[in-house]
Each structure stands twice: as structure tokens, then as C-alpha cells.
PyMOL commands that place a pseudoatom at each C-alpha (Angstrom):
pseudoatom trace, name=CA, resn=UNK, resi=1, chain=A, elem=C, hetatm=0, pos=[-25.491, 33.874, -24.289]
pseudoatom trace, name=CA, resn=UNK, resi=2, chain=A, elem=C, hetatm=0, pos=[-26.670, 32.181, -21.105]
pseudoatom trace, name=CA, resn=UNK, resi=3, chain=A, elem=C, hetatm=0, pos=[-25.146, 28.908, -22.257]
pseudoatom trace, name=CA, resn=UNK, resi=4, chain=A, elem=C, hetatm=0, pos=[-21.651, 30.538, -22.308]
pseudoatom trace, name=CA, resn=UNK, resi=5, chain=A, elem=C, hetatm=0, pos=[-21.525, 31.454, -18.610]
pseudoatom trace, name=CA, resn=UNK, resi=6, chain=A, elem=C, hetatm=0, pos=[-19.240, 28.642, -17.451]
pseudoatom trace, name=CA, resn=UNK, resi=7, chain=A, elem=C, hetatm=0, pos=[-17.797, 26.728, -20.412]
pseudoatom trace, name=CA, resn=UNK, resi=8, chain=A, elem=C, hetatm=0, pos=[-14.315, 25.487, -21.006]
pseudoatom trace, name=CA, resn=UNK, resi=9, chain=A, elem=C, hetatm=0, pos=[-13.043, 23.853, -24.252]
pseudoatom trace, name=CA, resn=UNK, resi=10, chain=A, elem=C, hetatm=0, pos=[-9.564, 22.372, -24.465]
pseudoatom trace, name=CA, resn=UNK, resi=11, chain=A, elem=C, hetatm=0, pos=[-7.510, 20.230, -26.814]
pseudoatom trace, name=CA, resn=UNK, resi=12, chain=A, elem=C, hetatm=0, pos=[-4.397, 18.689, -25.346]
pseudoatom trace, name=CA, resn=UNK, resi=13, chain=A, elem=C, hetatm=0, pos=[-2.540, 15.518, -24.324]
pseudoatom trace, name=CA, resn=UNK, resi=14, chain=A, elem=C, hetatm=0, pos=[-3.317, 13.426, -21.283]
pseudoatom trace, name=CA, resn=UNK, resi=15, chain=A, elem=C, hetatm=0, pos=[-0.477, 13.836, -18.766]
pseudoatom trace, name=CA, resn=UNK, resi=16, chain=A, elem=C, hetatm=0, pos=[-1.020, 10.771, -16.571]
pseudoatom trace, name=CA, resn=UNK, resi=17, chain=A, elem=C, hetatm=0, pos=[-2.801, 7.421, -16.646]
pseudoatom trace, name=CA, resn=UNK, resi=18, chain=A, elem=C, hetatm=0, pos=[-6.368, 8.253, -15.694]
pseudoatom trace, name=CA, resn=UNK, resi=19, chain=A, elem=C, hetatm=0, pos=[-7.381, 7.281, -12.153]
pseudoatom trace, name=CA, resn=UNK, resi=20, chain=A, elem=C, hetatm=0, pos=[-10.775, 5.505, -12.136]
pseudoatom trace, name=CA, resn=UNK, resi=21, chain=A, elem=C, hetatm=0, pos=[-12.763, 5.547, -8.895]
pseudoatom trace, name=CA, resn=UNK, resi=22, chain=A, elem=C, hetatm=0, pos=[-15.968, 3.509, -8.292]
pseudoatom trace, name=CA, resn=UNK, resi=23, chain=A, elem=C, hetatm=0, pos=[-18.417, 5.637, -6.288]
pseudoatom trace, name=CA, resn=UNK, resi=24, chain=A, elem=C, hetatm=0, pos=[-20.889, 4.333, -3.738]
pseudoatom trace, name=CA, resn=UNK, resi=25, chain=A, elem=C, hetatm=0, pos=[-23.834, 5.026, -6.091]
pseudoatom trace, name=CA, resn=UNK, resi=26, chain=A, elem=C, hetatm=0, pos=[-22.342, 2.563, -8.686]
pseudoatom trace, name=CA, resn=UNK, resi=27, chain=A, elem=C, hetatm=0, pos=[-21.157, 5.278, -11.054]
pseudoatom trace, name=CA, resn=UNK, resi=28, chain=A, elem=C, hetatm=0, pos=[-17.530, 5.918, -11.892]
pseudoatom trace, name=CA, resn=UNK, resi=29, chain=A, elem=C, hetatm=0, pos=[-15.279, 8.977, -11.563]
pseudoatom trace, name=CA, resn=UNK, resi=30, chain=A, elem=C, hetatm=0, pos=[-12.246, 9.502, -13.798]
pseudoatom trace, name=CA, resn=UNK, resi=31, chain=A, elem=C, hetatm=0, pos=[-9.501, 11.932, -12.619]
pseudoatom trace, name=CA, resn=UNK, resi=32, chain=A, elem=C, hetatm=0, pos=[-6.686, 12.940, -15.051]
pseudoatom trace, name=CA, resn=UNK, resi=33, chain=A, elem=C, hetatm=0, pos=[-4.494, 15.825, -16.124]
pseudoatom trace, name=CA, resn=UNK, resi=34, chain=A, elem=C, hetatm=0, pos=[-4.410, 17.478, -19.500]
pseudoatom trace, name=CA, resn=UNK, resi=35, chain=A, elem=C, hetatm=0, pos=[-1.530, 19.494, -20.961]
pseudoatom trace, name=CA, resn=UNK, resi=36, chain=A, elem=C, hetatm=0, pos=[-2.198, 22.268, -23.494]
pseudoatom trace, name=CA, resn=UNK, resi=37, chain=A, elem=C, hetatm=0, pos=[0.547, 23.989, -25.425]
pseudoatom trace, name=CA, resn=UNK, resi=38, chain=A, elem=C, hetatm=0, pos=[0.679, 27.507, -26.784]
pseudoatom trace, name=CA, resn=UNK, resi=39, chain=A, elem=C, hetatm=0, pos=[3.477, 28.350, -29.179]
pseudoatom trace, name=CA, resn=UNK, resi=40, chain=A, elem=C, hetatm=0, pos=[4.692, 31.923, -29.610]
pseudoatom trace, name=CA, resn=UNK, resi=41, chain=A, elem=C, hetatm=0, pos=[7.748, 34.034, -30.441]
pseudoatom trace, name=CA, resn=UNK, resi=42, chain=A, elem=C, hetatm=0, pos=[9.196, 35.846, -27.433]
pseudoatom trace, name=CA, resn=UNK, resi=43, chain=A, elem=C, hetatm=0, pos=[10.734, 39.356, -27.299]
pseudoatom trace, name=CA, resn=UNK, resi=44, chain=A, elem=C, hetatm=0, pos=[14.108, 37.969, -28.387]
pseudoatom trace, name=CA, resn=UNK, resi=45, chain=A, elem=C, hetatm=0, pos=[12.648, 36.352, -31.473]
pseudoatom trace, name=CA, resn=UNK, resi=46, chain=A, elem=C, hetatm=0, pos=[12.921, 32.791, -30.107]
pseudoatom trace, name=CA, resn=UNK, resi=47, chain=A, elem=C, hetatm=0, pos=[10.115, 30.270, -30.639]
pseudoatom trace, name=CA, resn=UNK, resi=48, chain=A, elem=C, hetatm=0, pos=[8.751, 29.279, -27.256]
pseudoatom trace, name=CA, resn=UNK, resi=49, chain=A, elem=C, hetatm=0, pos=[6.149, 26.826, -25.975]
pseudoatom trace, name=CA, resn=UNK, resi=50, chain=A, elem=C, hetatm=0, pos=[4.083, 27.529, -22.882]
pseudoatom trace, name=CA, resn=UNK, resi=51, chain=A, elem=C, hetatm=0, pos=[2.527, 24.411, -21.387]
pseudoatom trace, name=CA, resn=UNK, resi=52, chain=A, elem=C, hetatm=0, pos=[-0.459, 24.763, -19.058]
pseudoatom trace, name=CA, resn=UNK, resi=53, chain=A, elem=C, hetatm=0, pos=[-1.708, 21.773, -16.931]
pseudoatom trace, name=CA, resn=UNK, resi=54, chain=A, elem=C, hetatm=0, pos=[-5.342, 21.264, -16.185]
pseudoatom trace, name=CA, resn=UNK, resi=55, chain=A, elem=C, hetatm=0, pos=[-7.019, 18.911, -13.696]
pseudoatom trace, name=CA, resn=UNK, resi=56, chain=A, elem=C, hetatm=0, pos=[-10.092, 17.060, -15.149]
pseudoatom trace, name=CA, resn=UNK, resi=57, chain=A, elem=C, hetatm=0, pos=[-12.864, 15.094, -13.502]
pseudoatom trace, name=CA, resn=UNK, resi=58, chain=A, elem=C, hetatm=0, pos=[-15.435, 13.060, -15.397]
pseudoatom trace, name=CA, resn=UNK, resi=59, chain=A, elem=C, hetatm=0, pos=[-18.452, 11.133, -14.128]
pseudoatom trace, name=CA, resn=UNK, resi=60, chain=A, elem=C, hetatm=0, pos=[-20.720, 8.293, -15.380]
pseudoatom trace, name=CA, resn=UNK, resi=61, chain=A, elem=C, hetatm=0, pos=[-20.566, 7.303, -19.071]
pseudoatom trace, name=CA, resn=UNK, resi=62, chain=A, elem=C, hetatm=0, pos=[-17.777, 9.731, -19.795]
pseudoatom trace, name=CA, resn=UNK, resi=63, chain=A, elem=C, hetatm=0, pos=[-15.649, 8.208, -17.069]
pseudoatom trace, name=CA, resn=UNK, resi=64, chain=A, elem=C, hetatm=0, pos=[-16.338, 4.742, -18.558]
pseudoatom trace, name=CA, resn=UNK, resi=65, chain=A, elem=C, hetatm=0, pos=[-15.197, 5.924, -21.956]
pseudoatom trace, name=CA, resn=UNK, resi=66, chain=A, elem=C, hetatm=0, pos=[-12.026, 7.432, -20.462]
pseudoatom trace, name=CA, resn=UNK, resi=67, chain=A, elem=C, hetatm=0, pos=[-11.373, 4.151, -18.548]
pseudoatom trace, name=CA, resn=UNK, resi=68, chain=A, elem=C, hetatm=0, pos=[-11.680, 2.109, -21.779]
pseudoatom trace, name=CA, resn=UNK, resi=69, chain=A, elem=C, hetatm=0, pos=[-10.031, 4.363, -24.386]
pseudoatom trace, name=CA, resn=UNK, resi=70, chain=A, elem=C, hetatm=0, pos=[-7.881, 7.114, -22.822]
pseudoatom trace, name=CA, resn=UNK, resi=71, chain=A, elem=C, hetatm=0, pos=[-4.305, 6.624, -21.633]
pseudoatom trace, name=CA, resn=UNK, resi=72, chain=A, elem=C, hetatm=0, pos=[-1.252, 8.800, -20.936]
pseudoatom trace, name=CA, resn=UNK, resi=73, chain=A, elem=C, hetatm=0, pos=[-0.168, 10.818, -24.007]
pseudoatom trace, name=CA, resn=UNK, resi=74, chain=A, elem=C, hetatm=0, pos=[-3.513, 10.464, -25.852]
pseudoatom trace, name=CA, resn=UNK, resi=75, chain=A, elem=C, hetatm=0, pos=[-4.726, 13.639, -27.567]
pseudoatom trace, name=CA, resn=UNK, resi=76, chain=A, elem=C, hetatm=0, pos=[-8.266, 14.530, -26.578]
pseudoatom trace, name=CA, resn=UNK, resi=77, chain=A, elem=C, hetatm=0, pos=[-10.671, 17.431, -26.822]
pseudoatom trace, name=CA, resn=UNK, resi=78, chain=A, elem=C, hetatm=0, pos=[-12.985, 18.196, -23.913]
pseudoatom trace, name=CA, resn=UNK, resi=79, chain=A, elem=C, hetatm=0, pos=[-15.799, 20.574, -23.107]
pseudoatom trace, name=CA, resn=UNK, resi=80, chain=A, elem=C, hetatm=0, pos=[-16.854, 21.130, -19.592]
pseudoatom trace, name=CA, resn=UNK, resi=81, chain=A, elem=C, hetatm=0, pos=[-17.223, 23.648, -16.778]
pseudoatom trace, name=CA, resn=UNK, resi=82, chain=A, elem=C, hetatm=0, pos=[-14.756, 25.167, -14.321]
pseudoatom trace, name=CA, resn=UNK, resi=83, chain=A, elem=C, hetatm=0, pos=[-15.197, 24.010, -10.777]
pseudoatom trace, name=CA, resn=UNK, resi=84, chain=A, elem=C, hetatm=0, pos=[-13.649, 25.196, -7.525]
pseudoatom trace, name=CA, resn=UNK, resi=85, chain=A, elem=C, hetatm=0, pos=[-13.781, 23.172, -4.346]
pseudoatom trace, name=CA, resn=UNK, resi=86, chain=A, elem=C, hetatm=0, pos=[-11.912, 22.846, -1.060]
pseudoatom trace, name=CA, resn=UNK, resi=87, chain=A, elem=C, hetatm=0, pos=[-11.340, 20.271, 1.693]
pseudoatom trace, name=CA, resn=UNK, resi=88, chain=A, elem=C, hetatm=0, pos=[-9.413, 19.731, 4.865]
pseudoatom trace, name=CA, resn=UNK, resi=89, chain=A, elem=C, hetatm=0, pos=[-6.430, 17.401, 4.557]
pseudoatom trace, name=CA, resn=UNK, resi=90, chain=A, elem=C, hetatm=0, pos=[-5.397, 14.910, 7.273]
pseudoatom trace, name=CA, resn=UNK, resi=91, chain=A, elem=C, hetatm=0, pos=[-3.341, 17.616, 8.982]
pseudoatom trace, name=CA, resn=UNK, resi=92, chain=A, elem=C, hetatm=0, pos=[-6.376, 19.967, 9.242]
pseudoatom trace, name=CA, resn=UNK, resi=93, chain=A, elem=C, hetatm=0, pos=[-5.098, 22.330, 6.618]
pseudoatom trace, name=CA, resn=UNK, resi=94, chain=A, elem=C, hetatm=0, pos=[-7.570, 23.705, 4.104]
pseudoatom trace, name=CA, resn=UNK, resi=95, chain=A, elem=C, hetatm=0, pos=[-6.701, 22.681, 0.442]
pseudoatom trace, name=CA, resn=UNK, resi=96, chain=A, elem=C, hetatm=0, pos=[-8.132, 24.273, -2.693]
pseudoatom trace, name=CA, resn=UNK, resi=97, chain=A, elem=C, hetatm=0, pos=[-8.707, 22.490, -6.013]
pseudoatom trace, name=CA, resn=UNK, resi=98, chain=A, elem=C, hetatm=0, pos=[-9.515, 24.003, -9.418]
pseudoatom trace, name=CA, resn=UNK, resi=99, chain=A, elem=C, hetatm=0, pos=[-10.728, 21.413, -11.912]
pseudoatom trace, name=CA, resn=UNK, resi=100, chain=A, elem=C, hetatm=0, pos=[-12.744, 21.071, -15.115]
pseudoatom trace, name=CA, resn=UNK, resi=101, chain=A, elem=C, hetatm=0, pos=[-15.741, 18.793, -14.873]
pseudoatom trace, name=CA, resn=UNK, resi=102, chain=A, elem=C, hetatm=0, pos=[-15.915, 17.146, -18.295]
pseudoatom trace, name=CA, resn=UNK, resi=103, chain=A, elem=C, hetatm=0, pos=[-19.273, 17.124, -20.113]
pseudoatom trace, name=CA, resn=UNK, resi=104, chain=A, elem=C, hetatm=0, pos=[-18.150, 16.046, -23.499]
pseudoatom trace, name=CA, resn=UNK, resi=105, chain=A, elem=C, hetatm=0, pos=[-15.120, 14.154, -24.761]
pseudoatom trace, name=CA, resn=UNK, resi=106, chain=A, elem=C, hetatm=0, pos=[-13.642, 13.641, -28.263]
pseudoatom trace, name=CA, resn=UNK, resi=107, chain=A, elem=C, hetatm=0, pos=[-10.817, 11.225, -28.882]
pseudoatom trace, name=CA, resn=UNK, resi=108, chain=A, elem=C, hetatm=0, pos=[-8.292, 12.686, -31.348]
pseudoatom trace, name=CA, resn=UNK, resi=109, chain=A, elem=C, hetatm=0, pos=[-5.158, 11.334, -32.990]
pseudoatom trace, name=CA, resn=UNK, resi=110, chain=A, elem=C, hetatm=0, pos=[-4.325, 7.783, -33.850]
pseudoatom trace, name=CA, resn=UNK, resi=111, chain=A, elem=C, hetatm=0, pos=[-4.725, 4.705, -31.660]
for i in range(1, 111): cmd.bond("trace and resi %d" % i, "trace and resi %d" % (i + 1))
show_as sticks, trace
zoom trace
């Protein structure tokens, strides 16, 4: 069970064109958003879809695969870990970010 401590698995559609950043160590960073949908019937009997948006970050080879094969709207499956970080913006205000650091990626759907 120790491998299940911080694991996230999602299947969804990419919400924006991935942003690729070249880091000073020569590796790449890919930043993108992923939309997941949950369909259910509400109290009134109406079919409803709840969409959740997730921020993703991928490094190294995974970022290179994203750069080459992933675009807005593409369906993907990811596995990674939940990460929380904060920083100070240019106005000196503290900002908080929750993101999923992608460890594995599977391309789904058609080209």
C-alpha cells in the first residue's frame, strides 16, 4: 500500500495547447490543463455533466512526448502525483498552485 500514498489517475481532454518551457539544465517542462467529465442524474431527474479542470506539469521525456503528440482537445490518460506549491507574484502577493506532476502518459482516441 505504500505505493498508493500520493497517486492520481485521470482520463480527460486537453484544455489548452501545451506550453513547453526549456529549463536551464537542458530538460523540458510541459504545462497544460486537463478536463475530466462526470455524468450523473440530478435530484430533478436531469442528466448533468460536471467538468473539473486540472493543472498538469510534465518533465523530461514525458514533456517531449507532449510537445510532439499532444494538442488541445486530445484525449489522454495520465498517472502522477498531487503537488502543492506557492510563490510570490510581482505585486508581492502569495499565490498557491495545485498541480499534478505527470509520471506516465497514454495517448487515447484517434489522431
